[in-house]
C-alpha positions in Angstrom: -25.3 43.5 65.0 -27.8 46.7 65.2 -26.7 46.3 60.6 -28.6 42.3 60.9 -31.4 43.5 62.9 -32.1 46.2 60.5 -31.6 43.3 58.0 -34.0 41.0 59.4 -36.9 44.1 59.2 -39.8 43.4 57.2 -39.6 45.6 54.3 -43.0 47.3 52.8 -44.9 45.0 50.9 -44.8 44.6 47.3 -47.5 45.8 45.1 -49.0 43.5 42.8 -49.9 44.7 39.7 -54.0 45.8 39.2 -55.6 43.3 36.9 -56.6 46.2 34.6 -52.5 47.3 34.0 -52.1 43.3 33.5 -54.8 43.0 30.7 -53.9 46.4 29.4 -50.2 44.8 28.1 -51.6 41.9 27.4 -51.0 43.2 23.6 -49.2 41.4 21.1 -46.6 42.6 18.3 -48.7 45.7 16.6 -48.4 45.5 12.4 -47.6 48.5 10.5 -50.5 50.2 7.8 -48.3 49.1 5.0 -48.5 45.1 6.3 -52.1 45.9 6.9 -52.9 46.9 3.6 -50.5 44.3 2.2 -53.2 41.5 4.2 -56.0 43.5 2.6 -54.8 43.6 -0.9 -54.2 39.6 -0.5 -57.5 39.1 0.5 -59.6 41.0 -1.8 -57.7 41.2 -5.1 -58.1 37.0 -5.6 -62.4 37.5 -5.4 -62.1 40.7 -7.4 -59.9 38.6 -10.5 -62.3 35.9 -10.1 -65.8 37.7 -10.2 -65.1 40.8 -12.6 -62.3 39.2 -14.6 -62.0 35.6 -15.0 -66.1 35.0 -14.7 -67.1 36.9 -17.4 -64.6 35.9 -19.6 -64.8 32.4 -19.3 -69.2 32.0 -18.7 -71.2 30.9 -20.9 -75.1 32.4 -20.0 -77.1 32.4 -16.7 -76.2 29.3 -15.8 -72.4 28.9 -16.3 -72.1 32.8 -14.9 -74.0 31.3 -10.9 -71.5 28.1 -10.9 -68.0 29.9 -12.0 -69.1 32.9 -9.6 -69.6 30.6 -7.0 -66.3 28.4 -8.1 -63.8 31.1 -8.1 -65.5 32.6 -4.5 -64.9 29.6 -3.1 -61.4 29.9 -4.5 -60.8 33.2 -3.1 -61.7 32.1 0.3 -59.9 29.2 0.2 -56.5 30.7 -0.7 -57.3 33.1 2.7 -57.4 30.3 4.9 -53.7 29.2 3.2 -53.3 32.8 3.6 -54.0 32.9 7.6 -52.1 29.9 7.9 -48.8 31.0 6.5 -49.5 34.4 8.4 -49.7 32.1 11.5 -46.6 29.9 10.7 -44.4 32.9 10.1 -45.4 34.5 13.6 -45.9 31.4 15.8 -43.5 29.3 14.2 -46.3 26.4 14.2 -50.5 26.2 12.8 -50.8 24.3 15.9 -54.8 24.1 17.2 -53.5 25.8 19.9 -51.2 28.4 18.3 -54.5 29.4 16.8 -56.8 29.4 19.8 -54.3 32.3 21.3 -53.1 34.2 17.8 -56.7 33.9 16.3 -58.6 34.9 19.7 -60.9 31.5 19.0 -61.4 31.3 22.6 -64.2 31.9 25.2 -64.7 35.4 25.7 -62.5 36.9 28.0 -63.8 40.0 30.7 -62.4 43.5 29.2 -61.0 44.2 32.9 -59.2 41.0 33.5 -58.2 39.0 30.9 -60.1 36.0 32.3 -62.5 33.8 30.2 -66.5 34.0 30.7 -68.7 31.7 30.1 -71.2 33.7 30.7 -70.3 36.5 28.1 -71.4 34.0 25.2 -75.1 35.5 25.9 -74.0 38.1 24.1 -74.6 35.7 20.5 -78.2 36.5 21.6 -78.2 40.4 20.7 -75.7 39.9 18.8 -77.1 38.3 15.9 -81.0 39.6 16.5 -78.7 43.0 15.1 -77.1 41.0 12.5 -80.3 40.0 11.0 -82.0 43.2 11.4 -78.9 44.9 10.0 -79.4 42.7 7.0 -83.2 42.7 6.5 -83.2 46.3 7.2 -81.0 48.7 7.3 -77.8 47.2 5.0 -80.6 47.3 2.2 -81.2 51.3 2.8 -77.2 51.7 2.6 -76.8 49.7 -1.0 -79.7 51.7 -2.2 -78.0 54.8 -1.2 -74.8 53.4 -2.2 -76.3 52.8 -5.9 -77.8 55.8 -6.2 -74.8 58.2 -5.5 -72.6 55.6 -7.2 -74.7 54.0 -10.1 -71.9 52.8 -11.6 -71.1 50.4 -9.1 -73.9 47.7 -10.0 -73.7 43.7 -10.3 -73.0 42.6 -13.5 -75.6 41.0 -15.7 -76.9 37.5 -14.2 -74.4 38.4 -11.6 -76.6 39.0 -8.5 -79.1 36.6 -5.6 -82.0 36.9 -8.0 -80.5 35.1 -11.0 -80.2 31.8 -8.8 -83.5 31.5 -8.6 -85.1 32.7 -12.0 -86.3 29.9 -15.0 -82.9 30.7 -16.5 -81.2 28.7 -13.6 -83.6 27.4 -11.3 -84.7 24.1 -13.0 -81.4 23.0 -13.8 -80.1 23.5 -9.9 -83.2 20.9 -9.1 -81.1 17.6 -7.8 -77.9 19.2 -8.4 -76.9 18.4 -4.8 -73.7 19.3 -5.8 -74.0 22.8 -6.2 -75.0 22.7 -2.5 -72.0 20.8 -1.3 -69.8 23.2 -3.2 -72.5 26.3 -1.9 -71.5 24.9 1.8 -67.9 24.7 1.4 -68.2 28.6 0.0 -70.0 28.9 3.5 -67.5 27.4 5.9 -64.6 29.2 4.7 -67.0 32.5 4.0 -68.2 32.8 7.6 -65.2 31.2 9.5 -62.0 29.9 8.2 -61.5 32.7 5.6 -62.6 35.5 5.7 -62.7 35.7 10.2 -59.5 34.4 10.0 -58.1 37.0 8.0 -60.1 40.0 9.5 -61.2 39.3 13.1 -57.7 36.6 13.5 -55.4 38.5 11.4 -55.7 41.6 11.5 -57.5 42.8 14.1 -55.5 41.9 17.1 -52.9 43.7 15.6 -54.1 46.5 14.4 -54.3 49.5 17.7 -50.7 50.2 17.1 -51.8 52.1 13.6 -55.3 52.9 14.8 -55.5 53.1 18.5 -59.0 52.6 20.0 -60.5 53.1 17.1 -59.2 49.5 15.7 -62.5 47.8 15.4 -63.5 50.5 13.2 -60.8 50.5 11.2 -61.3 47.1 10.8 -64.9 47.1 9.5 -64.0 49.7 7.0 -61.0 47.4 5.4 -63.9 44.1 5.8 -66.3 46.4 3.8 -63.6 47.4 1.2 -62.6 43.8 0.7 -65.5 43.3 -1.0 -64.5 44.2 -4.3 -66.3 41.4 -5.5 -69.6 42.8 -4.4 -68.8 46.6 -4.0 -72.4 47.5 -3.7 -72.9 46.0 -0.8 -69.8 47.7 0.5 -71.6 50.3 2.8 -74.0 48.0 4.4 -71.5 45.8 4.9 -68.7 48.3 6.6 -72.0 49.3 9.4 -72.4 45.1 10.1 -68.7 44.5 10.4 -67.5 47.6 12.7 -70.4 47.4 15.4 -71.8 44.0 15.0 -68.8 41.8 14.4 -65.2 44.3 14.6 -65.7 45.6 17.9 -67.4 42.5 20.5 -64.2 40.8 18.7 -62.0 43.5 20.0 -63.9 44.2 23.2 -63.8 40.7 24.7 -61.5 38.8 22.7 -63.3 36.4 21.3 -63.9 35.4 17.3 -66.8 32.9 18.4 -68.9 36.6 18.7 -68.3 37.4 15.0 -68.2 33.6 13.5 -71.8 32.7 15.3 -73.6 36.0 14.2 -71.9 35.9 10.6 -73.2 32.5 10.2 -76.7 33.3 10.0 -76.6 34.6 6.8 -75.6 30.9 5.4 -78.7 29.4 7.1 -81.1 31.5 6.1 -79.3 30.9 2.0 -79.1 26.9 2.5 -82.6 26.7 3.5 -83.5 28.9 0.1 -81.0 26.7 -2.3 -82.8 22.8 -0.4 -86.0 24.3 -1.8 -84.3 24.4 -4.9 -83.0 21.2 -5.3 -85.8 19.9 -4.5 -87.8 21.6 -6.8 -90.3 24.1 -4.2 -89.1 26.7 -5.1 
């Protein structure tokens, strides 16, 4: 009877794991360095091939160059979306919206301590957007000028820079060319969301900690900069933008939207310029 009484005696209370412990263990299977570099190469090489090989070989004059460069870049970005979906299918067995949201961090920002969704963290988009614009206008050009001074060979090919689009040779042919605006919008959707962000902040970033530890966001920014083989003169400035303004917030709050929305600002600016070009007011 004494033994039965002992069995009925309540034991010490079970300790529940802390919310911070839960958040620290909420880590997906990690990639090896070889797999990270393999995915990087699969995204980067087609972009460089289209810009530096296919476009110069086919284009005849500045107008053809602008159009073909835009087409090859759009094709490379669409391929990145396909690549991301293939990886998602291989890892999750589905490409459903729920699988995309979970695996690619397409979700409301999470509290970095307990992992709970916090809509109020969306206020971070305001300073991130301002930082993105300031970097684009003032900081990145300094890095680009320094990079071109140190590595003068890494400069745009003839007729392959943004100014060409508004040159006397090209601008008159763009007036009323609304198909080009549609092409640009297609490129932009895959540039700031379905292509680049899906691969770098969605597929790669959540699975780089196993190799790079707490510096995974920094490594992601470096890889994103080096990915711009099609625009090597911009690599230095893009590393800074991608690492501090996009990869770090996404990693900390596990929400790709913190990169997608600031990244979209450049599209809005260029779209306004192109709209004026189509109307013949630029």
